[in-house]
N, C-alpha and C positions, 0 to 999 in steps of 0.2 A: 503493500500499500504506500503510495507516495503522496503525502499530503503536503509537501514542500517543508517538512521538518526534519531536521538532522537527527539521526538515531544517536542518542547519547548512552543508552543502556549497554554495557558490557555483556550482560545476560542475552539480549536481543542480538547483539553482533555474533554470538556464538551458534545461533539457529540458522537453518538454511532458508526458511520461509517466514517472512514477517506475518504476525497475525492481522487480520483484517478488522482492525478497531482503531478508533480515534486515539486510543492510549499509546499505540505504537510509537509515536513521536512526542509524546507529552513529557515536559520536564518535571511533571508532578508524579509520574508512575514510578513504582519500584516493582521491577519484575523479578520473578524467581521461578525455578524449575523445581517440581516435586515429582517423586516417584510414588505411583499408585500401583501396587503389584510390581509388574515388570514394565509398566508403561509410563513414560515421562510425560508430564503435563506441566503447561506454562500457566502462571498465574500473575495476577498484577494487583498491587495495592495502591490506591490513590492516596496521595499525602494531603489533598484539599478535603476529601470527604472522610477521611479516616476509615476507609472500608475496602474490603476486596471487591473487585469488580468481576462478578461472575459471567456476565453476558458481554459480547462485542458492542462497543459503543459507535454508532454512525456519526455523532457530533458530541462535542462537549465544550463548555466555555473554559474548562480547566486547561486546555491545551494553550489558551492565551495568557495564563497566569503564570508568571515565572516565579519560581520559589527564591526566597532571600537567603543568600548564603554570604 
């Protein structure tokens, strides 16, 4: 998915295909890979909503809000 945002996540850079979600290029997304049995899954935590995002988002205002570091 190319939404014009640079992928900053080291976790996402390690996988072959980016997930089709607005979270893929979001500076507020924390990505992690988990093992469920023998299958690996990708999960994302939103720093703004303080929540795990379980479904792909087609759009989110959080992609325009940059974290203060």
